[in-house]
PDBQT receptor file of N, H, CA, C and O in Angstrom, charges set to zero:
ATOM      1  N   MET A   1      18.112  -9.503   4.621  1.00  0.00    +0.000 N 
ATOM      2  CA  MET A   1      17.056  -9.085   5.286  1.00  0.00    +0.000 C 
ATOM      3  C   MET A   1      16.815  -9.935   6.627  1.00  0.00    +0.000 C 
ATOM      4  O   MET A   1      17.548 -10.897   6.852  1.00  0.00    +0.000 OA
ATOM      5  N   ILE A   2      15.718  -9.558   7.578  1.00  0.00    +0.000 N 
ATOM      6  H   ILE A   2      15.122  -8.776   7.395  1.00  0.00    +0.000 HD
ATOM      7  CA  ILE A   2      15.362 -10.450   8.221  1.00  0.00    +0.000 C 
ATOM      8  C   ILE A   2      14.329 -11.454   7.956  1.00  0.00    +0.000 C 
ATOM      9  O   ILE A   2      14.253 -12.648   8.249  1.00  0.00    +0.000 OA
ATOM     10  N   TYR A   3      13.174 -10.261   7.014  1.00  0.00    +0.000 N 
ATOM     11  H   TYR A   3      13.236  -9.292   6.776  1.00  0.00    +0.000 HD
ATOM     12  CA  TYR A   3      12.166 -11.412   6.821  1.00  0.00    +0.000 C 
ATOM     13  C   TYR A   3      11.988 -11.763   5.833  1.00  0.00    +0.000 C 
ATOM     14  O   TYR A   3      10.809 -11.903   5.507  1.00  0.00    +0.000 OA
ATOM     15  N   GLY A   4      13.144 -12.112   4.766  1.00  0.00    +0.000 N 
ATOM     16  H   GLY A   4      14.102 -11.998   5.031  1.00  0.00    +0.000 HD
ATOM     17  CA  GLY A   4      12.909 -12.841   4.134  1.00  0.00    +0.000 C 
ATOM     18  C   GLY A   4      12.228 -12.731   3.056  1.00  0.00    +0.000 C 
ATOM     19  O   GLY A   4      12.652 -11.871   2.284  1.00  0.00    +0.000 OA
ATOM     20  N   ASP A   5      11.363 -13.273   2.748  1.00  0.00    +0.000 N 
ATOM     21  H   ASP A   5      11.019 -13.971   3.375  1.00  0.00    +0.000 HD
ATOM     22  CA  ASP A   5      10.211 -13.526   1.874  1.00  0.00    +0.000 C 
ATOM     23  C   ASP A   5       8.883 -12.235   2.053  1.00  0.00    +0.000 C 
ATOM     24  O   ASP A   5       8.074 -11.864   1.203  1.00  0.00    +0.000 OA
ATOM     25  N   ALA A   6       9.035 -11.835   3.292  1.00  0.00    +0.000 N 
ATOM     26  H   ALA A   6       9.692 -12.137   3.982  1.00  0.00    +0.000 HD
ATOM     27  CA  ALA A   6       8.087 -10.716   3.729  1.00  0.00    +0.000 C 
ATOM     28  C   ALA A   6       7.764  -9.784   2.831  1.00  0.00    +0.000 C 
ATOM     29  O   ALA A   6       8.638  -9.379   2.064  1.00  0.00    +0.000 OA
ATOM     30  N   ILE A   7       6.232  -9.195   2.758  1.00  0.00    +0.000 N 
ATOM     31  H   ILE A   7       5.522  -9.524   3.381  1.00  0.00    +0.000 HD
ATOM     32  CA  ILE A   7       6.379  -7.955   1.666  1.00  0.00    +0.000 C 
ATOM     33  C   ILE A   7       6.898  -6.544   2.437  1.00  0.00    +0.000 C 
ATOM     34  O   ILE A   7       6.407  -5.970   3.409  1.00  0.00    +0.000 OA
ATOM     35  N   PRO A   8       8.365  -6.132   1.429  1.00  0.00    +0.000 N 
ATOM     36  CA  PRO A   8       8.832  -4.692   2.205  1.00  0.00    +0.000 C 
ATOM     37  C   PRO A   8       7.661  -3.672   2.549  1.00  0.00    +0.000 C 
ATOM     38  O   PRO A   8       6.673  -3.348   1.889  1.00  0.00    +0.000 OA
ATOM     39  N   PHE A   9       8.020  -3.350   3.568  1.00  0.00    +0.000 N 
ATOM     40  H   PHE A   9       8.822  -3.613   4.104  1.00  0.00    +0.000 HD
ATOM     41  CA  PHE A   9       7.407  -2.510   4.452  1.00  0.00    +0.000 C 
ATOM     42  C   PHE A   9       6.931  -0.933   3.573  1.00  0.00    +0.000 C 
ATOM     43  O   PHE A   9       5.937  -0.267   3.863  1.00  0.00    +0.000 OA
ATOM     44  N   ASP A  10       7.611  -0.710   2.825  1.00  0.00    +0.000 N 
ATOM     45  H   ASP A  10       8.418  -1.251   2.590  1.00  0.00    +0.000 HD
ATOM     46  CA  ASP A  10       7.569   0.865   1.832  1.00  0.00    +0.000 C 
ATOM     47  C   ASP A  10       6.796   0.272   0.611  1.00  0.00    +0.000 C 
ATOM     48  O   ASP A  10       6.459   1.031  -0.297  1.00  0.00    +0.000 OA
ATOM     49  N   LYS A  11       6.497  -1.091   0.559  1.00  0.00    +0.000 N 
ATOM     50  H   LYS A  11       6.770  -1.708   1.297  1.00  0.00    +0.000 HD
ATOM     51  CA  LYS A  11       6.219  -0.994  -0.938  1.00  0.00    +0.000 C 
ATOM     52  C   LYS A  11       3.990  -1.424  -0.069  1.00  0.00    +0.000 C 
ATOM     53  O   LYS A  11       2.960  -1.273  -0.725  1.00  0.00    +0.000 OA
ATOM     54  N   LEU A  12       4.036  -1.718   0.830  1.00  0.00    +0.000 N 
ATOM     55  H   LEU A  12       4.873  -1.841   1.364  1.00  0.00    +0.000 HD
ATOM     56  CA  LEU A  12       2.966  -2.292   1.562  1.00  0.00    +0.000 C 
ATOM     57  C   LEU A  12       2.219  -0.722   1.906  1.00  0.00    +0.000 C 
ATOM     58  O   LEU A  12       1.023  -0.554   2.144  1.00  0.00    +0.000 OA
ATOM     59  N   ILE A  13       3.126   0.186   1.865  1.00  0.00    +0.000 N 
ATOM     60  H   ILE A  13       4.098   0.050   1.671  1.00  0.00    +0.000 HD
ATOM     61  CA  ILE A  13       2.673   1.563   2.398  1.00  0.00    +0.000 C 
ATOM     62  C   ILE A  13       2.200   2.065   0.954  1.00  0.00    +0.000 C 
ATOM     63  O   ILE A  13       1.036   2.422   1.137  1.00  0.00    +0.000 OA
ATOM     64  N   GLU A  14       2.462   2.229  -0.132  1.00  0.00    +0.000 N 
ATOM     65  H   GLU A  14       3.407   1.939  -0.280  1.00  0.00    +0.000 HD
ATOM     66  CA  GLU A  14       2.644   2.383  -1.555  1.00  0.00    +0.000 C 
ATOM     67  C   GLU A  14       0.790   1.985  -1.571  1.00  0.00    +0.000 C 
ATOM     68  O   GLU A  14      -0.244   2.649  -1.510  1.00  0.00    +0.000 OA
ATOM     69  N   ARG A  15       1.165   0.445  -1.695  1.00  0.00    +0.000 N 
ATOM     70  H   ARG A  15       2.006  -0.095  -1.744  1.00  0.00    +0.000 HD
ATOM     71  CA  ARG A  15      -0.331   0.249  -1.391  1.00  0.00    +0.000 C 
ATOM     72  C   ARG A  15      -1.259   0.461  -1.148  1.00  0.00    +0.000 C 
ATOM     73  O   ARG A  15      -2.164   0.308  -1.968  1.00  0.00    +0.000 OA
ATOM     74  N   ILE A  16      -1.544   1.046   0.458  1.00  0.00    +0.000 N 
ATOM     75  H   ILE A  16      -0.809   1.170   1.124  1.00  0.00    +0.000 HD
ATOM     76  CA  ILE A  16      -2.609   1.778   0.972  1.00  0.00    +0.000 C 
ATOM     77  C   ILE A  16      -2.834   2.726   0.759  1.00  0.00    +0.000 C 
ATOM     78  O   ILE A  16      -4.047   2.923   0.689  1.00  0.00    +0.000 OA
ATOM     79  N   ARG A  17      -1.821   4.110   0.478  1.00  0.00    +0.000 N 
ATOM     80  H   ARG A  17      -0.835   3.950   0.535  1.00  0.00    +0.000 HD
ATOM     81  CA  ARG A  17      -2.262   4.875  -0.387  1.00  0.00    +0.000 C 
ATOM     82  C   ARG A  17      -3.008   4.951  -1.737  1.00  0.00    +0.000 C 
ATOM     83  O   ARG A  17      -3.918   5.718  -2.054  1.00  0.00    +0.000 OA
ATOM     84  N   GLU A  18      -2.312   3.813  -2.584  1.00  0.00    +0.000 N 
ATOM     85  H   GLU A  18      -1.573   3.190  -2.327  1.00  0.00    +0.000 HD
ATOM     86  CA  GLU A  18      -3.262   3.768  -3.902  1.00  0.00    +0.000 C 
ATOM     87  C   GLU A  18      -4.523   2.986  -3.892  1.00  0.00    +0.000 C 
ATOM     88  O   GLU A  18      -5.096   2.636  -4.924  1.00  0.00    +0.000 OA
ATOM     89  N   LEU A  19      -4.860   2.771  -2.907  1.00  0.00    +0.000 N 
ATOM     90  H   LEU A  19      -4.395   3.056  -2.069  1.00  0.00    +0.000 HD
ATOM     91  CA  LEU A  19      -6.048   2.227  -1.820  1.00  0.00    +0.000 C 
ATOM     92  C   LEU A  19      -7.012   3.426  -1.491  1.00  0.00    +0.000 C 
ATOM     93  O   LEU A  19      -8.241   3.427  -1.545  1.00  0.00    +0.000 OA
ATOM     94  N   ASN A  20      -6.115   4.503  -1.120  1.00  0.00    +0.000 N 
ATOM     95  H   ASN A  20      -5.116   4.502  -1.077  1.00  0.00    +0.000 HD
ATOM     96  CA  ASN A  20      -6.777   4.852  -0.324  1.00  0.00    +0.000 C 
ATOM     97  C   ASN A  20      -7.450   6.347  -1.609  1.00  0.00    +0.000 C 
ATOM     98  O   ASN A  20      -8.573   6.819  -1.784  1.00  0.00    +0.000 OA
ATOM     99  N   GLU A  21      -6.230   6.614  -2.179  1.00  0.00    +0.000 N 
ATOM    100  H   GLU A  21      -5.317   6.231  -2.038  1.00  0.00    +0.000 HD
ATOM    101  CA  GLU A  21      -6.432   7.603  -3.619  1.00  0.00    +0.000 C 
ATOM    102  C   GLU A  21      -8.006   6.853  -4.492  1.00  0.00    +0.000 C 
ATOM    103  O   GLU A  21      -8.906   7.481  -5.052  1.00  0.00    +0.000 OA
ATOM    104  N   ARG A  22      -7.844   5.136  -4.299  1.00  0.00    +0.000 N 
ATOM    105  H   ARG A  22      -7.114   4.627  -3.844  1.00  0.00    +0.000 HD
ATOM    106  CA  ARG A  22      -8.923   4.859  -5.465  1.00  0.00    +0.000 C 
ATOM    107  C   ARG A  22     -10.522   5.882  -4.559  1.00  0.00    +0.000 C 
ATOM    108  O   ARG A  22     -11.297   6.766  -4.924  1.00  0.00    +0.000 OA
ATOM    109  N   PHE A  23     -10.256   4.882  -2.989  1.00  0.00    +0.000 N 
ATOM    110  H   PHE A  23      -9.627   4.163  -2.693  1.00  0.00    +0.000 HD
ATOM    111  CA  PHE A  23     -11.844   5.405  -2.989  1.00  0.00    +0.000 C 
ATOM    112  C   PHE A  23     -12.198   6.705  -2.591  1.00  0.00    +0.000 C 
ATOM    113  O   PHE A  23     -13.400   6.955  -2.504  1.00  0.00    +0.000 OA
ATOM    114  N   ARG A  24     -11.260   7.701  -2.296  1.00  0.00    +0.000 N 
ATOM    115  H   ARG A  24     -10.283   7.498  -2.366  1.00  0.00    +0.000 HD
ATOM    116  CA  ARG A  24     -11.756   9.162  -2.565  1.00  0.00    +0.000 C 
ATOM    117  C   ARG A  24     -12.100   9.380  -3.678  1.00  0.00    +0.000 C 
ATOM    118  O   ARG A  24     -12.711  10.444  -3.776  1.00  0.00    +0.000 OA
ATOM    119  N   ASN A  25     -11.984   8.855  -4.552  1.00  0.00    +0.000 N 
ATOM    120  H   ASN A  25     -11.488   7.991  -4.473  1.00  0.00    +0.000 HD
ATOM    121  CA  ASN A  25     -12.274   9.364  -6.040  1.00  0.00    +0.000 C 
ATOM    122  C   ASN A  25     -13.438   8.762  -6.189  1.00  0.00    +0.000 C 
ATOM    123  O   ASN A  25     -14.321   9.324  -6.839  1.00  0.00    +0.000 OA
ATOM    124  N   ILE A  26     -13.763   6.787  -5.278  1.00  0.00    +0.000 N 
ATOM    125  H   ILE A  26     -13.046   6.332  -4.750  1.00  0.00    +0.000 HD
ATOM    126  CA  ILE A  26     -15.118   6.512  -5.673  1.00  0.00    +0.000 C 
ATOM    127  C   ILE A  26     -16.113   7.422  -4.707  1.00  0.00    +0.000 C 
ATOM    128  O   ILE A  26     -17.337   7.328  -4.788  1.00  0.00    +0.000 OA
ATOM    129  N   GLU A  27     -15.623   8.073  -4.036  1.00  0.00    +0.000 N 
ATOM    130  H   GLU A  27     -14.628   8.150  -3.971  1.00  0.00    +0.000 HD
ATOM    131  CA  GLU A  27     -16.548   8.764  -3.272  1.00  0.00    +0.000 C 
ATOM    132  C   GLU A  27     -16.793  10.205  -3.800  1.00  0.00    +0.000 C 
ATOM    133  O   GLU A  27     -17.830  10.841  -3.612  1.00  0.00    +0.000 OA
ATOM    134  N   GLN A  28     -15.827  10.586  -4.408  1.00  0.00    +0.000 N 
ATOM    135  H   GLN A  28     -14.984  10.069  -4.561  1.00  0.00    +0.000 HD
ATOM    136  CA  GLN A  28     -16.296  12.244  -5.213  1.00  0.00    +0.000 C 
ATOM    137  C   GLN A  28     -17.505  11.575  -6.414  1.00  0.00    +0.000 C 
ATOM    138  O   GLN A  28     -18.092  12.333  -7.187  1.00  0.00    +0.000 OA
TER     139      GLN A  28
């Protein structure tokens, strides 16, 4: 891989989705 120790993009997207779900739950 070119990025080496960089965070995989897939995991980054998963983390963002998790945070979005948590914020939605808080709003409700």
